[in-house]
N, C-alpha and C positions, 0 to 999 in steps of 0.2 A: 296114215302113210305106211305102205307096205315095205317089206325088207329090201326089195329091189330098188325102190325109190330112195330109201335111206342110204343104201350103198352107193347109188348114183350121186347123191348130193355130197356124201362124205368124200368119195373118190374125186369128184370134181373140185371140191374145196382144197383137198390135198394137192391135186395136180396144179391148181391155180397158184397156190403158195409156192410150190416147188418151182414152177416156171419163173416166178418173180425172183426167187433166190438164185436160181441158175443164171438168170440175166445179170443180177447184181454181182455175183461172184466173177463172172466173165469181165464185167466192167472194172472191178477192182484189180483183176489180174493184169489187164492191159494198161491200167493207169486212169486216174480220175480227172486229170487236167483237161480243161477246155472241151473241145469237140473231138477228142481222141476217140470217143465211143462210136462216132459215126464214120470213122475212117477205115474200118475193117469189117469183115464178115463175121457175124455172130453165130457160133455153133448153138447157142441157146435157142435160136429161132427155129432151125429145122428139127432139132431134137424135140422142142416143145410142140411143134406142129405134128410131128410123127406120133408122139404120145397122145395128143388130142384126137387124132384120127382113129387110133386104135381104141381109145376110150369111146368115141362116138359110135364106132362100128359095133362095139360090144353092147352098148345100152340102147342103140336104135332099134334092135330087134329085126333088122332087115334080113330077109331070107328069100331064096336059097343062097348057097355059097357063091354061085356065079354072080348073083345080083349084089352080094356083099363086095365082091372084088371090083365090080363096076363102081360101086359107091366109094371104095377106097381110091380108085383111079381118079374119079371126078373130084373128090376132096383134095387129093394130092396135087392134081393139076391146078385146081383153084388156089391152093395154098402157094404154089410156085408163082403164079401170075399175080395174085394179090400181094404177096410178100415182096416181090420185085417192084411192083408199082409203089407200095408203101415206102420201101427203102429209098426209091428215087424221089418220091414226094418229100420225105423228111430231109433228105440231103439238099434238095432244092430250096426248102424253107429255111433250114438252119444255117447252111453253109453259104449259099448264094444270097440269102436274105429274104425277108418277108415280101418285099416289093416284087421279087421275082415271080411270085405266085400270080401276079397280074401282068407280067411282061413275057413270060416264057409260054409259047403257044401250046406245047404238048402237056406240060405239067402245071399250067395255070389253074390254080384253085383245086388241084387234084386231091390234096389232103382233105379238103372239105367234102369231096365226093366219096372218098374211100372210108372216111370215119363212120358215116351212117350206112355206107354201101356194103361193108363186109358182112355184118349180121344179116342184112337183107339177102345177099347172095346165098349164104348158107341156108337161110329160110327157104328160098326157092329150090335149092338143091334137095333139101329134106322132103319138101312137098313133091318134088319131081320123082323121088324114089318111093312115094306112097306113104310117107310118114304123116300121121294125123296131128300136125302142128297147128293148134288153134290160133286165132288172131290174138287172143289174150296172151298166150305164151310167146308168140312172135313179137308182140309189142313189149312184153316184159324183157325179152332178150335185147331188143333195141334200146330200151330205157337203161338197163344196167350197163350195156356197152358204152353208151354215150355219157353215162354218169361217171365213168371211170376217171375222166380227166378232171372235172371239178372236185371230185372226192379226193383224188391224189393231190390236187393243188391245196385243198383245205388241210390235208394231213401234213403237207410240207410246211404250211404256215404255222401249224402247231408245234411241229417237231424240229424243223430247220427253217426258221423264218427268213434267213438271208438267202435261201435258195428256192423260194416259192415262185417258180416260173415254169413255162411249158417244157423247156429243155430238161429240167431236173425231175419233172414228173416221169419222164421216160428214163433218164439216166439213173435215177435211184431205183427204178423198178417198181415204184409205188403204183403205177398205173396198170401193171401187168395182171395181177390177180383178177381184178374186176373185168378186164377185157376177156380173159379166159372164161370166167363164170358167165358173162353175158352171152358168149357163143355157146357155151355148154348147155344153157337152159333149153336150147332148141332140141337137144337130143336126150334129155332126161326122160326116164320112163314115166308114163302118165299115172296120175293118182287114180286108183280104182273108184268107180262110181257107186259100187255097191258090193255086198258080200259075195254075190254070185259071179262077179266079173273075173275073168282070167287075168291075173296080175303077173304072170311069169314073164311076159314079153311086151315090149312097146310095139304092139302089132301094127303092121302097115296095111294100108288099103291097097287092093289090087288095082292095076291100071284099068281105066274105064272100059277098054275093049275086052277085058277078060272077065268082067262081071256078068253073072247070070242075069236072066231076064227078070227074076224075082228079087234080085239083090237090092238093098235100099240105096 
């Protein structure tokens, strides 16, 4: 593993832990009781998303600058849309009640669509900007992202047995680090295939229309 890959993994891990801590600190600041955590806007979310986008742009290797700016705009827009939908879905589930998932036309079962859908959307975005995200890497991202809930639940059963439920996986912030890592896997620099490979950038493939006749 080259230095850039190591830096990518270390910075991703640090950002994931930091995002979880920031979320938890905000929860503690506003109060732990009941569903207080879902009744206000969380600064931890836009701050975490902004940091993730900056990290992704740095390690994606997308160039030139104009293309990077488009990448930032697309990720930012996707973050706003997906974040808004996720917030509405969680409120609908926890406040209105689980049965509302089957009775509310707009948000019926939305949480079940967003959970696997978010990493898939970022996978498509990365591929759309020419990133060479393999199927193995895409599936690894999806697996880690989806594993965040059962792993957070298991951690709660070991550490806080009386609070091992869906609400507390989010409320405690235990679920956050693996969610971040799952998404970050998509944008990590690739491991070099051999000693002669250029390992400085996660090189992107040019759009099909711009490839030369002899390009592979």
